[in-house]
C-alpha positions in Angstrom: -22.4 31.4 93.4 -23.9 35.2 94.2 -27.6 35.4 92.4 -28.6 39.2 91.9 -31.4 40.7 92.0 -32.1 44.0 91.5 -35.1 46.4 90.9 -36.1 50.3 91.1 -38.1 49.7 94.1 -37.1 47.2 97.0 -33.6 45.3 96.1 -32.9 42.1 98.0 -30.0 40.1 96.6 -30.2 36.4 97.9 -26.9 33.8 98.0 -27.4 30.1 97.0 -26.5 29.4 100.6 -30.2 31.3 101.9 -32.3 28.9 100.8 -30.9 26.4 102.9 -30.3 28.6 105.9 -33.3 30.5 106.2 -35.3 28.2 108.2 -32.4 28.2 110.7 -33.2 31.1 111.9 -9.4 61.8 109.0 -5.4 62.4 109.6 -3.6 62.0 106.7 0.2 60.9 106.0 2.0 57.8 105.8 2.0 55.7 109.1 4.9 53.4 110.0 4.7 50.0 111.9 6.2 51.4 115.2 3.3 53.8 116.1 0.9 50.9 116.1 -0.2 50.0 119.7 1.4 46.2 120.9 0.0 44.8 124.1 2.6 45.8 126.5 1.0 49.5 125.8 -2.8 48.9 126.9 -1.8 48.5 130.6 0.2 47.2 133.5 -2.4 44.6 134.5 -3.5 42.9 130.9 -4.1 39.3 131.4 -4.0 37.4 128.2 -5.3 33.8 128.0 -6.6 33.2 124.7 -7.3 29.6 123.5 -4.9 27.8 121.5 -5.8 28.5 117.8 -5.6 25.0 116.0 -5.9 24.9 112.8 -7.0 27.9 110.8 -10.8 28.3 110.5 -12.8 29.4 107.3 -13.7 32.8 109.0 -12.7 34.7 111.5 -15.5 37.7 112.3 -13.7 40.2 114.5 -16.6 42.6 116.3 -14.9 46.2 117.4 -18.1 46.8 120.3 -16.7 50.2 121.4 -19.9 51.2 124.0 -18.1 53.8 125.7 -20.8 56.0 125.4 -24.6 56.1 125.4 -24.9 53.0 123.7 -23.7 50.6 126.6 -26.9 48.6 126.8 -26.9 48.0 123.2 -23.6 46.8 123.2 -24.2 44.3 126.0 -27.3 43.0 124.0 -25.3 42.4 121.0 -22.6 40.6 122.2 -25.5 38.4 124.1 -27.1 38.2 120.4 -23.8 36.8 119.2 -23.7 34.0 122.1 -27.0 32.9 120.4 -25.1 31.2 117.7 -21.6 31.5 119.0 -18.2 30.0 117.1 -18.7 27.1 115.1 -16.1 24.6 113.6 -15.7 26.6 110.6 -16.3 30.6 111.9 -14.4 32.4 115.2 -16.4 34.9 116.5 -13.9 37.5 118.4 -15.2 40.5 120.2 -13.5 43.7 122.2 -16.5 45.3 124.3 -15.6 48.7 125.8 -17.5 49.5 128.5 -17.9 52.8 130.9 -19.7 50.4 133.6 -23.1 51.4 133.3 -26.1 49.1 135.4 -28.2 47.8 132.8 -29.9 45.2 135.9 -28.9 42.3 134.2 -24.8 41.9 133.6 -22.5 42.4 136.4 -20.9 45.9 136.3 -17.3 46.8 134.8 -15.5 49.1 133.5 -13.0 49.2 131.2 -12.2 46.8 127.8 -12.7 42.6 127.6 -12.0 40.4 124.3 -14.3 37.5 124.3 -13.7 34.1 122.2 -18.0 34.2 121.4 -19.4 31.0 122.3 -22.8 29.4 122.3 -25.2 30.0 125.6 -28.5 30.0 126.2 -28.4 32.7 128.6 -29.7 36.0 126.6 -29.1 38.7 129.1 -25.8 37.7 130.3 -22.1 36.9 128.6 -20.7 33.9 129.6 -18.1 33.7 126.8 -14.4 33.4 128.0 -12.5 36.4 128.6 -9.4 35.5 126.6 -8.1 39.4 127.0 -8.9 41.9 129.9 -7.6 45.4 129.1 -8.3 48.1 132.1 -7.5 51.0 130.0 -7.6 52.0 126.4 -8.8 54.0 123.6 -11.7 52.9 121.5 -11.3 56.3 119.6 -7.6 55.6 118.5 -7.7 53.9 115.2 -4.4 52.2 116.4 -6.0 50.5 119.3 -8.3 49.1 116.0 -5.3 47.9 114.2 -4.1 46.1 117.6 -7.3 44.4 118.0 -7.2 43.1 114.5 -3.9 41.9 114.6 -4.1 40.1 117.9 -7.1 38.7 116.4 -5.9 37.6 113.0 -2.7 35.9 115.4 -5.1 34.0 117.8 -7.8 32.9 115.8 -6.6 32.7 112.1 -8.9 31.9 109.3 -8.8 31.7 105.3 -11.0 35.2 105.6 -11.9 37.9 107.9 -14.1 40.1 108.4 -13.9 43.2 110.6 -17.0 45.4 112.4 -16.9 49.0 113.9 -19.6 48.9 116.3 -20.7 52.2 117.4 -22.0 55.9 116.4 -21.1 56.8 112.9 -21.8 59.8 111.2 -20.4 59.5 107.7 -17.4 61.9 106.4 -18.4 64.7 107.9 -21.8 66.1 109.8 -22.7 69.1 107.8 -25.0 70.2 110.9 -24.2 70.9 114.7 -20.2 69.9 114.0 -19.0 72.9 114.0 -17.5 71.5 110.3 -14.9 69.3 112.2 -14.1 66.1 110.8 -15.9 63.2 111.7 -16.2 59.3 111.6 -16.6 56.5 113.4 -16.6 55.1 117.3 -16.4 57.8 119.8 -14.9 56.8 123.0 -16.7 58.9 125.2 -13.9 58.2 128.1 -11.0 59.8 126.3 -13.3 62.1 123.7 -11.2 60.4 120.9 -12.7 59.1 117.8 -11.8 57.7 114.5 -11.9 59.8 111.1 -12.7 58.3 107.9 -8.8 58.5 106.8 -7.7 57.1 109.8 -10.5 54.3 109.2 -8.6 53.4 105.6 -5.5 53.7 107.3 -6.3 51.0 110.2 -7.9 48.9 107.5 -4.6 49.2 105.4 -2.4 48.5 108.1 -4.1 45.2 109.1 -3.9 44.4 106.4 -6.0 41.6 104.0 -9.6 42.0 105.5 -12.0 40.4 102.9 -15.1 42.1 104.5 -15.7 45.7 106.7 -18.6 46.7 108.1 -20.0 49.4 109.8 -22.7 48.8 112.1 -23.0 52.5 112.5 -25.2 55.4 111.2 -25.1 56.8 108.0 -21.2 55.1 106.9 -22.1 54.3 103.2 -21.6 56.7 101.5 -19.1 56.8 98.1 -16.4 59.6 100.1 -16.0 57.0 103.0 -15.7 54.0 101.0 -13.6 55.4 98.5 -10.9 55.7 101.3 -11.2 52.2 101.8 -10.9 51.0 98.5 -7.8 49.2 98.3 -7.7 47.5 101.6 -11.0 45.6 102.1 -13.2 43.6 98.9 -16.8 44.0 100.6 -18.1 46.7 102.7 -21.0 47.0 104.2 -23.2 49.5 105.7 -25.9 52.1 105.8 -26.8 55.4 104.2 -29.4 56.0 106.9 -29.1 56.1 110.7 -29.3 53.0 112.4 -31.7 52.0 115.1 -29.7 51.1 118.5 -29.6 47.6 118.2 -28.0 48.0 114.9 -27.6 44.7 113.4 -29.4 41.7 114.4 -26.5 39.4 114.8 -27.9 36.2 116.1 -29.7 36.1 112.2 -26.5 37.1 110.6 -24.4 34.2 112.5 -26.5 32.0 111.6 -26.6 32.6 108.1 -23.0 32.9 107.9 -22.2 30.2 110.0 -24.6 27.8 107.6 -22.7 29.1 104.8 -19.1 30.1 105.6 -18.6 31.0 101.7 -17.0 33.7 99.7 -17.3 37.6 100.8 -20.2 38.4 99.2 -21.9 35.6 100.6 -20.9 37.0 104.2 -22.1 40.7 103.5 -25.4 39.5 102.0 -26.1 37.5 105.0 -25.4 40.6 107.3 -27.5 42.9 104.8 -30.4 40.1 104.8 -30.3 39.5 108.5 -30.6 43.5 108.9 -33.4 43.6 106.4 -35.2 40.8 108.4 -34.8 42.2 111.6 -36.5 45.5 110.8 -38.9 44.5 108.1 -40.5 42.8 111.1 -40.9 45.4 112.8 -42.0 47.8 110.7 -39.5 50.2 110.5 -37.8 52.4 107.5 -34.2 51.2 107.6 -31.5 51.0 104.5 -28.0 48.2 104.2 -26.6 47.3 101.7 -23.2 45.7 100.8 -21.2 47.0 97.7 -17.7 45.8 95.8 -15.0 47.8 96.5 -13.1 47.1 93.7 -15.6 48.9 91.8 -15.1 52.2 93.4 -12.3 53.4 90.9 -15.1 52.5 88.2 -17.8 54.6 90.2 -15.4 57.7 90.4 -14.6 58.2 87.0 -18.3 57.6 85.7 -19.4 60.0 88.5 -17.2 62.5 87.2 -17.8 61.6 83.6 -22.0 62.3 84.5 -21.1 65.6 86.3 -19.1 66.9 83.2 -21.7 66.2 80.7 -24.4 67.6 83.3 -22.3 71.1 83.6 -21.6 71.4 80.0 -25.3 71.3 79.4 -26.3 74.0 81.4 -29.6 72.3 83.1 -28.8 74.0 86.0 -32.5 74.1 87.0 -32.9 70.3 86.7 -29.9 69.6 88.6 -30.5 71.8 91.6 -34.5 70.5 92.1 -32.8 66.6 91.2 -30.5 67.9 94.5 -33.1 68.7 96.2 -35.6 66.0 95.4 -33.6 62.8 96.3 -34.4 61.0 99.6 -31.9 62.3 102.1 -30.9 60.5 105.1 -30.8 62.4 108.4 -28.5 64.7 107.1 -29.8 66.7 104.2 -26.4 66.9 102.6 -26.7 63.1 102.2 -28.5 62.2 99.4 -28.8 58.7 97.7 -26.4 59.0 94.5 -29.0 56.8 91.9 -31.8 58.1 93.4 -30.0 62.1 92.5 -29.1 60.8 89.2 -32.3 58.9 88.1 -34.1 62.5 88.4 -31.4 64.4 86.8 -31.8 62.0 83.4 -35.3 61.6 83.5 -36.0 65.6 83.0 -32.9 66.0 81.0 -33.3 67.0 77.0 -29.6 66.5 76.5 -28.5 63.3 74.9 -24.9 63.3 76.7 -26.3 63.8 80.0 -28.7 61.1 79.8 -26.5 58.2 77.8 -23.7 59.3 81.0 -26.6 59.3 83.3 -27.9 55.9 82.5 -24.2 54.4 82.3 -23.8 55.5 85.7 -26.9 54.4 87.1 -26.5 50.9 85.4 -23.0 50.6 86.7 -24.3 51.4 90.3 -26.8 48.6 89.9 -24.5 45.8 88.1 -21.3 46.2 89.2 -20.9 48.1 92.5 -23.7 46.5 94.5 -23.9 43.1 95.8 -27.2 44.0 97.8 -29.2 46.8 98.8 -32.6 45.9 101.4 -33.9 49.3 102.6 -37.6 49.0 104.6 -40.1 51.3 104.5 -41.7 52.5 101.3 -39.8 55.4 100.4 -36.3 53.7 100.9 -37.3 50.4 98.8 -38.4 53.1 96.4 -35.5 55.7 95.9 -32.8 54.0 98.9 -30.2 52.5 96.1 -27.4 51.8 98.7 -24.9 54.1 98.0 -25.1 57.9 99.7 -23.2 60.7 98.3 -22.4 64.8 99.3 -24.8 67.3 98.4 -24.2 70.2 99.7 -27.8 71.9 100.1 -26.8 75.1 101.7 -22.8 76.3 101.7 -20.2 73.7 100.8 -17.8 72.5 103.0 -13.8 72.8 102.4 -13.5 69.7 104.6 -14.7 67.4 101.6 -11.9 68.9 99.4 -9.5 66.8 101.6 -11.2 63.4 100.9 -9.6 60.9 98.5 -12.7 61.3 96.4 -12.8 64.5 95.8 -8.9 64.7 95.2 -9.0 61.7 92.9 -12.2 62.6 90.7 -14.4 65.9 90.1 -17.8 65.3 92.4 -16.6 68.6 94.5 -16.4 70.5 91.2 -19.7 69.5 90.3 -20.9 70.1 93.5 -19.6 73.3 93.9 -20.9 74.1 90.6 -24.8 73.2 91.5 -24.2 76.0 94.6 -23.7 78.6 91.3 -26.5 80.3 90.3 -27.0 81.0 86.3 -25.3 84.4 86.0 -22.5 82.4 87.6 -23.1 84.0 91.2 -23.5 82.3 94.2 -26.9 81.1 95.5 -25.8 79.6 98.8 -22.6 81.1 99.5 -20.8 79.1 102.1 -21.3 80.1 105.8 -17.9 80.7 107.6 -17.5 77.7 110.5 -19.7 78.5 113.6 -17.4 78.9 117.2 -16.7 76.3 118.7 -18.2 77.1 122.6 -17.7 73.5 123.6 -21.1 72.3 123.3 -21.5 70.3 120.1 -22.7 66.8 120.1 -20.3 64.7 118.6 -23.6 62.4 117.6 -26.6 64.5 117.9 -29.5 61.6 117.5 -31.6 60.3 120.2 -30.1 58.0 122.8 -32.3 54.9 120.6 -30.0 56.3 117.2 -26.7 54.9 116.5 
């Protein structure tokens, strides 16, 4: 049974199984079934040699490692981390690894895509797990390929519960800077120059069917607007408000916890968050990682709307604008922690409705939405509460209006109101999108970051 402890500062939730395990260290539209890829479409020389599935296990953890970019060496390292634990009698660990063929000085050089049933080995520098499928050419930025991978994994390695992790660069719902206001998302494939948008990620999960836990091993993905798109297709969502170091998840630590206690969806999600926290805390790095209940996202949308309505009716414009600027942000200045922003407004407001609605929202985030929140670093330990949200500081991106979070709720109206001056004019007029000169970097972060 999950036991939750939440404080305004550092927040780490623990599952009952941890104590025993601690020492073991965007295109919208309806999709049709025939749109999805099948193995015959993946290349003429596909080799399929999966082991016999046997009886269904407790969990199958599916990891979609798109290392076809400047993260290739980290992808190789992470598969090796998985092999420190490997699949067990209760847990399958299945990986698709895509590479461009860079030489890390350790692994044999190859280009393409390989699927592995991850097995334990003693070699931290070489992948020795059996290749169960070899795909010469594919597009890991195509959400249909993600669906095919998940369907293949479920068919060949059945389980009672499933976790899907998408490993790559991530940019939340959209990059506010250096991106020409073009829609962004996750899983950038440098070979095809394609990626999976926010809406496509949700569509892929819906098409894949039952997914108990979804994790983004990528930067900036734990946002209300991203998670809300997925709410009907998954039970628990794991991700980071902030950018992730290139190493991403601590797969060895995570799989040790997950295989020792392959319990509920919340147990597995908490294991991923705890392992991530412990790994970077030891290194003294500032990071964020959280897990939330997708079923609570509709309630969050409603309460966020009520809070925004109360704040606009109270006309405490200066207070709200200042809170929007003071709330902790995550690399992109428009990505702020939702809880911290509301907390600042509630603390400064003289309006009873604002305080009431704001406190209700804070309580809901802490007690109903969050499964686990484990930031590292003093600023994040104090102010990062597990979920980021779009708070435009200078100009509003109309692309936000196309998201389900904006269509179904009122956060877009609230944010537009925050950009208005007291006399009804605009303090921060929306800038025209810059011209696309072809030089846009889809993930303008250092090589050591996801």
